N, C-alpha and C positions, 0 to 999 in steps of 0.2 A: 114694236120689237118683240113683245111677248107672243104675238100671233106668229111671227117668223120662227121663233124658237119652237113653238108648238108644231108648226108645219114640218120643220126639220126632224123633230123627235118622232112625229107620226110616220114620216118617210123612212127613218131608220128602223123603227119598230115593225113596219110592214114587211121588211125583208128579214127572214129568219136568220140568215148568216150574219148580216150586219147587227141585228138585235143581239145575237150571241156575243159577238166581239165587242159590243158596247155594254156588256153586263158584268156584274161582279162574279158571275159563274166562270167567266174567262179571265178577267184581270186579277182576281184573287190568287188563283193557282199560278198564273203566269208570273206575278211578282214574287210569289213564294218559292219559285224554282231556284232562287239564289241559294237557298239553304242546302238542297241536295247537290247542287253543282259544287258548292264549297266543300261539302263532305267528300265528294268523289275526288276533288283535287287534293284534299288533305290526306288521302290514302297514300300519296307518294312521299309524304313528309315523315320525319322520324316519329316513332311511337312515343318517344319521351315527351312530346308536346301535347299529347292527348289528355284532356280533362275527363276523368271517369265520371264525375258528377254531371257534367254538361252532356256527355254522351248518353247517360242514363235518362236524363230529363228529355233529351231530343227523341229518344226511343219511345218514351211514354207519350210525348206530344204527337209524334207521327202516327203511332198506333191509334190514338184517340181520334185524330182527324181523318184517318183512313175510314174509321167507323162512321164518323160524321158525314163524310162525303157520300156514303151509301145510304144514310138515314134521311137526308134532305130530299125534298121533291122539287124538281126532278133531280135524279141522282147526278152528282158532279164527278164524272169519270176523270176529268183533267186534275181535279184536286186529289182524287184517289191515287192517280198515277204519280203525282208529285210526292205525296207522302209515302207511297210504296217504295219509290226510289230512295227517299230519305231514310226510311226504316232499314232498308238493306244496307245503305252506306253507314248508318250509325251502328248497326249490329257488327259490321266489319270493323269499324273503329273500336267498338267495345271489345271485340276479340283481340285486336292488336294491343289495346290497353292492358287487358288481362295477361296476354302473352308476355308483354314487356315488364309489367310491374309485379305480377303475381306468380307467373309460371316460369321464371328464370331466364327470360329473354335478355334482360340487362346483363346478367352474369355471363351468358353465352357470348354476347357481343363483346364484353370485356376480354374474355378468354380468346376469342377469335382475333380481336385487335392486337392482343399481346403476341399471338402466334404469328400474325402477319408482320408485326414489327420485328420479331425475331428472324423471320425469313428474310426480310429486307436487309437486316444487319448481316446475316450470313452471306447473302449474295454480295454485299459490299466488301466484306472481309475476303471472300473468294476472289473478287476482282483485284483487290489490293495485293493478295498473294501472287496472282498471276502476273501482275505488273512487276512485283519484286523479283520473281523468278526470271522474267524475260530480260531484266536489266543486266 
């Protein structure tokens, strides 16, 4: 059985493409792509849900591993790409967090919500007045 496993491994390692797809140089970044995908999907959610501390930690993490991806031999461009996308996504989330919590986004949303509510009430009142006049 061990000879069979050795023969299969030798066959896989002799083909550069198969060798790459069976290495951690491929599967590490491939499995890590869940983080940037989640960050991109979170960009559509309310900024109220963003954790500033987690976003900062993920920015540092991605910047560190972008550097690591270029420091290893051979350079891991797939890992670099994964963390480059994550860094951009986390910086976007960080901006949204600061906009919402520190730069008045929450207050603007409250004012806009109140204005929209007042507009709706005015439209309703106008419709009721038209109904009363037409009777």
